[in-house]
N, C-alpha and C positions, 0 to 999 in steps of 0.2 A: 787566534792571536792577531791583533790588528794594530797598525802595521809597523814594521821596523823602518828605520830611516831610509833604507834604499828606495822606498817608494817616492820620496821627495828628492833624494840626491841623484838617483840614477833614472828615475821614471819621468821623462820629460812631459808625458801626458798629464801628470798630476802636479807638476811644479807650479806653485803659486795659486792653485785653485782648490776649492772644496768640493767634495762629492758625497752624496747621501744614498744609502741603500738599506734594504731590510736584511737582517741577519736571522736565519731560522735554523733550528735543529729538529730533524724529523718533522713532526706535524706541529711544532710549537714555535710561535713567533717569540724571539728573544728581545730584540731591540731594533731601533733604527740607528745605523751607524752614520756618523757625520765625520768624515776624514778632513782634517785641516792640515796645511803644510807644516811639517816639522812637529806634529803633535801625534805621536804613535799611541794606539790604544791596545790594551790587552784585556781579554775576557777569558776567565777560567770557569768551566762548568763541570758539575758532576751529573751525568745523565744516565738513564737506563734505556738501552736499545729495545725497540719493539720486536725485532726479529734479527735474522742474520745480516740484514742490510741496515746501514746507518747513514742518514742524509744530513749533510751540512750545506746550506744554500745561502748564497748572496744574491738577493733579488733586486733588480732595478726598480726604482719608483716609476710611476706613470710617465713622468717627464724624463725620458731616457737620455736627453741631451745633457742634463746635469746630474745624471745618476750613473756613475761608472764604478761598479763593484770592484774592489781591490783587496787582496790579502797577501801578506808576506809569509806567514808561517801557520800551519795547522798541525798541532801535536795531539796524538791520541794515546792515552795510557789506560790499559785495561785494569779494572778493579773487580774483586769478588763482590757480589751484591751486598754482603753484610759488612763490607769495609766501612761504608757510610750508612749502615743500618741503624735502626732504633734499638737501643738496649731494652731487654725484657720482651721483645717481640719474636714470634716464631719466624722461621725462614720464609715461609710463604707470605706472611704478613709484611715482612720487610720488602720482598719482591713487589708486592702490590703497591706499597707506599712509594717505592722507587719509580714505578711506572707512572704514578699520578703526580709526581712533583720532581722538579729539578732544583739543584743547588748551585748558586753562583758565589764564587769566593769573594769575601769581604776582606779578610786578613788571615795570615798564617804565621804564628809567632813561636819562636824557640826561646824560652826564657833561660837566661844564663849562658847562652851560646857565645861563640867566639866573636869578638867585635874588632877584628883586624881589618882595616880599610883595604889592605892588599889581598885579603883572602876573598874568594868568590863566595856567593851565598851557598848555604848547605843544600845540596840536591843530589842527583845520582852520581856515584854509586852509594853514597851514604843513605839516601832514601831510595829504595828499590822501585818506587813509583815515580821518581823524578819530580816530586813536588819541591817547590822552592820555599825555603824557610828563612824568614828574617829574624834577627835578634834585636829586640828593642833595648835601648840604653836605659839604665837605671837613673831616674830623676835625681837631681841634687837634693840632699837632705832626706832621702827616702829612708823608711824604717826597715828596709830589707837589702840584701845584697845577693850576689850570684854565687853558685857553688857547682863545681863540675867534677863528677866522679870518674875514676879511671877503670872501675870494675864493672863487669857486665853480668855477674853471677845471677842476679835476681831480675834481669831485664829480658831474658830470652823466653818469651811466652807465646810467640805469634804464629809461626808458620805462614801460610798464605793470607791469613786474616789480620796480620799485623797492621795496626793503624798508624803508629808513630815509629820512626826509625830509631835505632838504638842510640845513635849519636845525639838525638834530641832528648831521649829519656835520661841520659847521663846528667844533663844540666838542669838546674832549678834556680828559681828565685826563692829565697828563704828568709823569714823574718829574723831580725837581729835579737829579739827577745820574745817572751811568751805573749806579750800584749801587742806585738807588731801587726800591722795590716799591710797587705799587698794590694795596690791599686794599679790598674792599667786602662788606658783609654782606647776606644775603638772608633775609627772614623768611618761612617757609613755614607757620607755625602757623595763620594765618587762612585760608589756602587749604585746608589739611588739614581745617579745621573744616567746610568745605563738603562735601568728599568725599575718600576716600583717593586718593592720587596715586602709583601704583607707579613711575612714571618721570618724571624731570625733563628738560625739553627746553630747552636754553639756546642762544641765538643772540646772538653779540657782533659788533660792528663795530670794525674797526681801520683807520684811514686816516691817513697822515702828512700833516697840513695845515700843518706848520711849515716854511716855506721855508728852504732851506739845510741842513736836518737830514738826516743819513743815515737810512735805514730801520732801525729797531732789530730785534735778534733777541731774542725773549722766549718765555716759557713760561707755561702756565696750570695752576694747581693748585687743586683743590677741597678744602677743609678742613672736616671735620665732627667737632667735638669733638677727640678724641685720635687720629683717623684722617684720612688725607689720600690723595688720588689725583692722580698726575701724568698730565696728559692729552696734552699735545702741545708740541713745540718748533717754532716757526714764525717766519718773517720777515715783518714788517709790510710790505705792498706800498705802492707809491707812490700807487696809486689804491685806492678803497675795496675792502676784502676782508672776507668773512664767515668766521666760525669757529663751528661748531655742536658742542655737547656733548650727549651723551645719557647719563643716569645709570642705564641699564638693567642695568648690572653691579654697581652699588653701591646700598646702602640708606642714605638720609639718615635718621639716627636722631633728630637734635636738631630743635628747633623753628626753628632757623636754621642757615645754613652760610656759610662765607666763600669767596669767589673771590679768588685771589691771582695777579696778573700780575707776573711778575718777569723780570729779564734773565738771559740765559745768560752764560757767561764771556767772550764775544768781541763783545758788542754795541758798536756805534759811536755809539749814540744812546740817550737815556733811553726807558724803556718808556712806552707810551701806550694809551689806551682811549677810544673815542668813545661807544659806547652798548651797551645790553644789553637783551634781552627774555628773561624766564624764564617758562616755562609748565610746568604739570603735564600729563602725557600719560596718557590712560586709554583703555581699549578701548571702541569704539562698536559697537552692534548694527547691522550693515550690511545688514539685510534688512527688508522690510515684509510685511504680511499679503498673502496671495495676491491678485493683482489681480482675478481672477474673483470672489473672495469680497467684495472691497471694492466692486466695481461693483454686485454684487447687493444688498449690505446698504445701500448708499446709496440705493437705489431703494425700499427697504422703507418708509421714512418720508417724509413730505412736509412742506411748510411749515406745515401745520396741526397738526403735532405739538406737544405741550405743551412749554413751555420747559425742563422738567426733563430732557428726553431729551438725552443726551450724544451729539453727533455730530462732535466736533472731533478732528482728527488722525487717526492710524492707528487702525483699529478694535481692534486687539489689542495693539499694542506702544507703549510698554513696559507700559502698564496698560490692560486692556480697557475698552471702554465699559461702563457699569454694567448695560446690558441685553443684554450678550453674554457668552458663555463661549467661550474659544478653546483650541485644542490646545496642547500643550507644545512640540512640535517647531518648528524654524525652517526655512523661514518658517511661521508659524502659520496654521491654518485655523479658520474659525468653526464651532463645534460646537453652540451653543445660541443661540436668539434669544427674548427675552421682552419683548414690548411691550404686555402686557395692560393695558387701562384707560388708555392714554396719549392717547386722543383722536385717533389717527392716521387720516387719510382718504386717498383715492386708489385706485389700482388695484394689485392684487397683481402684481408684475412677473414675467415669464417667466424673468428672470435668477435667480430663486430656485433654479431647477433646477441652477445652477452651483455651489451650496454642497454640494460632493460629500461632505463629512464631517459634515453637519448631522444631529444626533440629536433635537433638540427645537426645534419652531417653535410659539410661542404668540403669536398676534396677536389674541387674544380681546378683547371689550369695546372695539371701535374702530368706525370708520366706513368701512372698506374696502368698495368697491362693485365692480360688474362681475362677471366670472365666475371660476371656479376655474381657476388656471393649469395647463395640461397638464404643464408642466415639473416639477411636484412629484413626478410619477410616476417621475422619473429619479433621485431621491435615495434610493438603496437603503439608506442608513444611518439613515433617519428612523425614530424610535421613538415620538415623540409629536407630534401635529399638532392644534392647537387654534385653530379659526377661529370659535368660538362668538360669537354676538351681534355680527354685523357687518351689512352690507347687500349681501352677495353674492347673486347670482341666476344664473338660467340652468341648463341641464343640466350635469351633471358630464361631464368628458371620457371618451372611450373608453379606459380604462386597459388597458395590456398585462397579461396574466395574471401574477399574483404580483409586480407591480411595486411594491406597498406591503407586501411580505412581512415586513418587520421592524417594522411599526407595532404598538405595544402599546396606544396610546390614540389615538382619532380622535374629534373633536367638531366637527360642522358645525352645531350647534344654533342656532336663532333667527336664521336667514338667510331667503332667499327662493329657495332652490334648487328646481328642479322636475325632471321626467323620472323615469326608472326607476332602480333600484339594482342591476341585474344586473351591470353592468360593475364597479362598485365592489366588490361582494362577491367577484368573481373576482380582483380585484387584491389583496385581503387574504389573509392566510394564518393559520396556527395561532398566530402570535405575538400577535394582537390579543386584548386582554383587556377593553377598555372602548370601546364604540361608541355614540356619541350623535348621532342624526340628527333629533332632535325639532324641532318648530316650524318646519317648512319646507313645501314643496308637492310632495313626492315622490308619484308615482302608480304604479299597477301593483301586482302582488302582492308580498308579502314573499318575496324570492328564496329558492328551495329550496337554492341552493348555500351559504346561510349555515350549513348543517349541517356544513360543512368547518371551521368556525372552532371547533375543539374546546376551545380555552382561553378562549373568550369568557366573561366573568363578568358584565358589565353591558351590556344592550342596551336602548336607548331610541329608538323610532321614533314616539313619540306626536305627535299633532297634525299629521298630514300628510293626504294624500288616497289612502292605500293602500287597495286593494280586493281582491276575489276571496277565495277560501278560504285559510285559513291551513294550507298544505300543507307544514309543516315538521315533521320528526321530532325533537322536542326530546330524545328519548333520547340522541341523538348529542352534544348539547351538555351534556356531563356536568359541566362546571364553571360553568354558567350559574346565577347567584344572583338577578339582578333582570331582569325582563322587563316592559317598558312599551310596549304597542301601542295605548293608549287614543286616543280622538278620531280615528279613521280610519273607513273604510267596509268593513272586513273582514266576511265573511259565512260562512255554512255552519256547520260543527260546530266547537266548541272541542275541539281534539284531545286524545285521552286520553293522548298521550305526555308532556304536561306533568307528569303524576304520576310518570313514570319518569326525569325529569331529576334525577339524584341530589342535586344541591345547590340546586335551584331553590327559593327561599323567598318571593319577592314577585312576583306576576303581576297586572298591571293591564291589563284588556281592556275597560274602561268605554267607553261611547258608541261602539259599533260596530254592526254589523247581524247578529251571530251569532243563529242560530235554534235551535241544539241544543247540549247540553252532555253530553259523554261522561264518566261517573263510574265506569266499570267498574273501573279499577285502584284508584281511591280507595276504592270500596266494599270491595274485597277486602282492602286493607291495613287499613282500619278494623275490618272484621269479624275479621280474623286477630289483631289486637292489642287488641281490645276498647276502643279509644280513638279519639276524634275527632282526637287528636294523632298518630296513627300515621304519617301523612304530613304533616309540618309545612310548610304552605304557606298563603300568604294570597292568595286569588283574588278579585279585584274585577270584577264583571260587570254592574253597574248600567248602565242606558241602552242595553241590547240588545233583541233581539226573541226571546228564548229561550222557546219554548213546549213543548219536549220535552227530557226528561232520560233518557239511556241509563244504566241501572244494573241489575244482576242482581235486586235486590229492595230497593227503598226501604221497601216495606211491612214487610219483616222488621226493619229498623232501627226503624221506627215502633212495631212491636208490643212492642219491648223497652224503650222509653223509659218505664218505670214502675219505681220503686225505692222501698224503704222509707225512713223518715226517717233511718236510720243512714248513708245515702249522701249526706247533705246537703253534706259537705265535698267529696266528689267532684264534685257538681253545681256547687259554687262554683268549683272548679278549672277545669272545662270552660267555665263561663260567662266566666271571665277569661282563657281561653287565647288565645295569639297566632296560633292556626291557625283559619282560617275560610274560608267560601265566602259571598260577598255578592252575591245576585242582585237585590236591591232591587225595583224595580217591573217586572221582566220578566213577560211574559204568563203564564208557568207559575205564578208566584206569585199571579196574580189569578184563576186558574182554580180554582173551588171544587169541580169534579168529583172531583179526586183529593184535595182538601184535607180532605174529611171523614175520610179514613182516614190522612192524613199530617199530622196537626195539629201535632205538635211538630217533626218533621224540616223541615217547611215554615217554621216559625218560626225554625229554626236557619239555613236557607239563604237565606231571603228578607228578611233584614235589610238595611238601607241603610248601617248603621254597626256596626262591630264591638263598640261599647260598649252597643248596644241589648240589653235583657234578653229572652231567648227562653224562660226557664223559667216555667211557670205558677205561680200562687199555690196554696196548699193547697186541695184539693177540699172540698166540703161535708161529706163523710163523714170528713174528717180525714186522708185518705191523702196522703202526700207523693209527688211524682213524682221519678223518678230516671232513670238510664240504665244499661242493661246491654247490652253489645254482644256479639253472637254471634261465634263463631270460624269463619273460613274460610281455607283455605290454597290459594293459587294461585301456582305457581312458573314457569309457562310463559314469562311476560314476562322474568323474570330469566335463564332459560336462553337465550332468544333474544338478549338483550343480550350475554351472554358469548360466544355464537357469533359475533356481529358483531365483537367485539373480537379473537377468535382469528383470524378471517379477515383483519382489518386488519393485525395484527402479523405474520402469516405473509407477507402481501404485502410488508411493509416489510423483513423479514429476507431474503426472496428477492432483493430489490433490492440489498442490500449483502452478500450471502452470500460472494461471492468475496473482497471486501476483508477481511471479518471472518475468513474461514478462513485467509487468509494471515497476518493479525495473530496469530491463535491459534497458528499454527505457529511464528511468531517468538517468542511468549511461552514456548511449551513448550521451545524450545531454551535459554532462560535460566532455566528452572525458576521462572517467575513466574506467580502465580495470575492468572486473567483479571480485569482491573481495570475492566470496563465497568459503569457504573451507568445505570439507566434514568432518563429525564426524570421520569416519574411518581413514581419512588422518591425523587428529590431534591426534587421539588415538595412531596411529603407531609412529608419530613423537615425542610423549611425553613418549614412552614406557609404554603405557596404563596408562597415568597420574600417573606415578610412583613417590613415595615420593622422590626418588633420583633426580628427575628432578624438584622438587618443588623449586621455587625461593622465595616464600613468600606468606603471606595471608594478606588480608585487608578487609575493610568494604564491598567491592563489590564482593569479591571472592578470589579464589586461583590462583596464577600465576605459570606456568610451562615453563621450557625451552623446546623448540621443534626444532628438526632437520628435515627439510622437505626433500622430496625425491630428490630434486636437490642439497642438501647439505647446503642450506642456513639455518641460525639460526634465529628463531623468539621467541617471548614470547607469550604464550597463557594464557589468563585470563579466567578461568572458573567461570562464574557469578553465584551468588546465585539466587534461583528461583524468578520469577517475574510474575505478572499478565498481563504484557504488551503483546499485540498480536504480533505474529511473523512478520506480515507485518509492524506494527508500529515500531517494534524494528529494522527491516532491513532498513527501510527508514531513521530512525534516524542515524543509523550507516553509511549509504551511505553519508549522509550530513557531518558527522564528518570526514569521510575519505577525504573530499575535503579541510580540513583545514591543511595547511602545513606551518611550521615555524621551523627554526633551533633549537629553544629551546622548542618545543613541541614534545613529543614522537609521532611518526607517527603511526596511525592506518592503518594497511595494509588490513584487511579484518575481516570477522566474520563467525560464523557458528550457525545455528539454527537446533536443533535436536528435532523433534516433537514440542510440545508446551512448554517444560520446559527447556531443555538444551540450554543455550546460551553461546557462547564463542567469545572473541575478540582476534584478532591476531595483535600484535604490533611489531615494530622493536625491536631488542634485544639490551639492554644496557650492554656493556661488563663489566663495573665497578659497576654494580648493583645500589644501592640507596645511596643517601647522608646520610641517617641514618646509614647504615652499615659503611660508610667511617668515620663518625664522632664519633659514639658511640660504635662500636663493638671493644672490646679489647680482645676478645678470641684468642685462638691459631690459628684459621683459618684466622684471620684478617691480611691482608698483605698490606692494603691501608692506607697511611697517606697523608693527604692533606696539602701541604705547604700554606703559606699565599697568594701567587700569584694565586694558584688554587682556593682558597676560595673566593678571591675577584672576580675572573672571574665567579665563580658559582653564587655569589650574583647578578652580572650584568646579567647573563643568565636568572636567575629566573625572575628578573625585566622585562627583554625584553619579555619573554614569556607571563607574566601576562599583560603587556602593550598591546601586540598584541590581547590577548583574550578580554580585556576590550574595546580597542579603535580601533583596526585594523579590527574587524569584525562588521558587521551590520546585526542583532543586536549583541551587545557585549555579552560575556559569563562570568559568575561568577563561579569560581571554587568551593568555599565553603569548601575545605579541603586541603589547602596548608600546608604541613608538610614535614619533611625530607624523610619520607617513600615514598612520591609521587614525589620526585625529583630524577630522574635517571641520571646516569653519563655514557656517551659513552666512547669509548676507549681513547679519548683525554681529558677526564674529563670535557666535556662540559655539562652544566645542561640542562635537558630535563624534562618538566613538564608532569607527567602522570595523567591519569584519568580526563583530562580536558574536555573530551566530556560528562562525566557523570554528567552534571550540568544543571541548569536552565538558559535559556537565559535571558539577561537583558531586562527589559520592555522598549519599545521605548518611551512611553509617560511619564514614571516616572521611574527614576533610582533606586527607593527604592521599595522593595517588602516585604511582610510579610508571614511568614510560621510558622505553629505549629509543623512541623517535623524538629527538630533540629538535622541535621546530622553533619558530620565532626568529629573532634577529640578534646576532652577537653584539655585545655591548649593553644589552638590556636583560640578559639572563641573570637570574639569581644563582648564587653558588650551588645551592642544593639541587637546582634544576640542571645546571650545566654539567655538574660532576656526577650526580647520582640519579638524575631523571625524576626527582621528587616534584610532584605537581600539587600545588595548593593555591588558595587565594593569595597567599603571601608572595607568590611569584609575581602576580600583577602589582602588588604593593611595591616590590623592589623595582620593577620596570617604571612604575609611576614616579618613584624617587629619581630615577635617571632623567625622565622627561622634565621633572621640576627643575633640575639643574640646567638642562638645556634651555628652558624657557627663561630662566634668570640670566644665563650667560649669552644667549643668542648664538650658540654654536653647537656642533655635534659632540656627542659624548666621547668620541674617539677621533682625533685629528692629528695624524702623524706628520703633518706639515708644520705644526707648531713646535716651539722649543720642547725638549724632552720633558721638563717638569710640568708642562701644561698640556701635553698631548692626551693624557687620560683625564677627562673632566672630573671624575669622582676623586681621584688622587689629588688633583690640584685644589679641589674644593676643601678636602680634609686639611691640606696644608694651610690654606688661607684661614680656615676655621681655627686651627690650633694657634695660628699667629695673630688671631684677632683682626684679620684683614678681609672679612667676608665680602665687604662692599667692593673689593677689587675684582670680584667675580662678575659683577653686573655688566651687562651688554653696554659697551661704550657708546653705541648709537642712541641710547636713551638720554645721553648728555646730562645725567644727574637728575632727570625729571622722574622721580619715583619716590615711594614711601619707604623710608629705611626700615621701619618696624615690620612692614609687610615683607620686604626682601629677607630680613633676618628670620622671620617666621618660616618663609617658604624654604630657605636653605637649611634651616634647622630641621624642618620636617623631612626634607629630601634625604639628609644624611641619616636620620632615624630610620627611614625606609630601606636604607642600604646596609643595614646591619647584617652580619653573616648569619646570625641565629634567627631563623624565621619567627621564633616565638617572641622575640623582642620587637618585632615590627607591629605597628598598630593596625587595626582594621580600617577599611576604607571609610566606614561611617564615623569612626573617631577622627579621622583626618578631615572629613567634611565638617565636623563639629568645630575643629580648630580654625579652619579657613573661614567659617561663618562668623566666628567671633570678631573678625576684622571686616566682614562685609556689612553693608548698611542694613538697617532693620527691615526695610521693605523686601529685600531679597530673601531674608529668612522666612518672613510671613508667606511669600509666594511659594516657597519650597514646601512648607507645611501644608498649605492649601492644596498644592498640586498632589502631594502624597495622599491626602485624605480623599480627594476626588478621583484618584487614579483607578483605571480599570486594568487589571492584570489579566490579559487574555488567556495566557497559558495556564496559570496555576490557581487563580481566584483565591488567594490566601486571605485570611482575615486580617484586619488592620492590626498592626503590632505597635502598641503605644510606645514601647521603648525605642523602636526603630524611628518613629516620628519624632520623639523627644530628642533623640540624639542629634538629628538634623537641626532642630530648633535651638540647640545649645543648652538645654536643661540637663541636670545631672541624672540621667537614667542609668540603667544597669550597664549599658555599653559605653556610656560617655563619661562616667565619673573618674576613670583613671587616666584619661588621655593626657591631661596636663602634666601629670607626674611623668608619664612615659616619654613625652616629647620634649619637655622643657626643663623640669626641675632636676632630673638626674640623667640628662642626655650624655651618652658616652659613645664615641665612635669606635666601632668594632673593626679591628684591622683585617679580619678574615673576610674580605670582600673581593670577589673575583674580578680580575682585569681582563675582560674578554676583548680580544682584538680581532678586527676583521681578517679573513683569510686573504 
């Protein structure tokens, strides 16, 4: 119940302002509440709990400054499931219906009740369920009056299942004569302002309480403006009887309707009516988040968590907790947890391992204690794990090999872990890019198996108790950029291989016990290029015990550090260089034996700070000092490196040779060029999958812009992890690459790296997605679509879907048609993306069933969302939603708009019924559009959104209708394209009817489309209002 006046009279925080928030029950979004000063709101629902817990949530909007949830009263009244059950249905069926739908009160009427202004409304104890009954007044001049019985003899029938209280059953409206009619009006406007109500559920009570009267024969008729529906002919029983009406086959267009109770021609008594309850019925989300996920996530936080942490209700439905990200399928699973800096304490529970789809876990900056849970090694989907700055301790568990093989980032920094790191390094794999183990108490050597982490970019093991020699070949860590092993007990020689790690830039080995520095490779590179910047690296070694340096000839470098004054600019450049070796106070720097002959090279390497000047002042004889570096060429290290790479890739190819050979044979049969790309090639082309190259993220993965070595631009989709085998994945991709159509984005190739990394390479769409063109209004938005472009995009999407459904054998069902999956090329031609990531249509039956509801809410068809029914008509429904978005230039669900406009489909139906369709058009078009085309597209969209999939047209029929308004040259181009088209996958014979339908002739598929879309178009009220979680 929302809210009573105490919120405005006594609540200073709400005085004079408005606040908006979501109202949800269990997993179902009910409405967006907007509280205004002195305007209380009341909502009454009949719901069925999913289990022994029941969640009622008030959820702040994204803008929490203006979203202050508030409630005055919440009243719960238990009912038996059949109290509001369907008559004639079994108990189990009634329970099932109750789980799938909620009822929202429109009105509750006691006809003939007491109309005393001083008497309170009839409720408890007269009504054991404390329902509030109002008694309407009889209109002046009515053909009926009220009657109230004082006897209860024939009214006691109920027990726990009583639907109407006895006090209500005593009173009736009764006709004055046999021909009298009872009318009463029902206002649905206020209820619709709360949320759309696709179905009205009406329950009326008839009981003859007039002694001596015969039981009348009467009819019920619903009148909505100029239309009416006759429902039923029935005889009023002597004992109480119920009559239920469902408006699921009718659409109530007006803000009110009239119920008329009239006699039939043979009644022996006047008509009568005791009471009525009118509810709006709407679909409920009858699932909750996976129980394993719920149990795990509830143990992640404790009572010491900050008050800002949201832990009420279901974690994912209908709106996720603000520190969680959930998957889109039903039931949802938790994919990301972020509790950084929330002050949470306690022990990390082993139940975390039950989060089977978790990709990111960030519990940093908290007070968790005890040990690292073994169960985290079971989460094979985990990509980022951040436990930095807690109070965790003890040894790390013995991980199974490669158990953390998908991790890209791991931070255990600033805890109190101890023990060795060998098991952890064996659990990681090539996916790891950032590894931070600093500020702990780890012991033992730096594990040699760290060399296998070939994509590692940042490694920090500083401030631990690591010891022994640094026996790591850094040449193998070719992507390593930052290495920090400072503040440990490492000893022996600083390995020469650090100079051969091609991307290594920053090395910090300060405060260890190294005794020797190998500069062989550094010297050769410097000598060869005559520059101290030849190998750009910053090496910090202060605080060690280095007394020996291995180098071919430091004396040679020293002898050449003399230059004329003309080189002063070069000297200044070297002095300010970001490349340096800093030995500081190591013993080698304090030994004057060699210092006599290495005056300047020692000054260069023995600085403590890179800003310290190492160039001498002018000598007494006026000669300036400079530097000239001699040339030396050494190529053996490079040859060795390349040999290692050849051996590695030969081993890899040998491992997959059988699968690849079979795939190549399959490709040769279809005359398709080998489409395999290497991981390194794509990594280079995307600048190491840089965020600056990111084009967008979707349900299947992240998309990057890539510039290949030949200069061509493609889009690379980095897929989320999958259990599909590499061979199955490659074969599926090869099949998809054979599908070519002007309005389908072309798959050019793919990449499989080991068993987890999967990437798809698509043609690049210069104008990005339809979603960005329609909805992006930020400063970076430069695209505006005029009406002609929008109409052509509608046609292009229709043609692409028609080809998937009917041009391939077997046909393909997309299942996720939305603006984000419609790309635009340089000429703004529509191209459907992700069409290959679908289930093929079944040859024997064009309807399938699935329990894995993918796709995007707001674009679901009712049969798919509620029952998992999959057919081509799912795509037709989604296409209808996209058509409305193209016309309106807004998203299908926008809860920031006024209530009546927030659901685009409902608003479009309202405008259609009021004859105001043009009010739907994007205001940015400023009236520059073809009205006939707009009406055609909206008409077509609403026909696609009919609840009964059989009433929706096929995509080829829709193409035919759109082509009637396109110019003749476009139609000819389409026919020619179809006749000359090569279908790589199926090679089906040309279908004359299929071609004729596109051309606009009356073929078998095309002849009924005009009737279906235009002549007898009717809006079906049973269309699902899917709202984002």
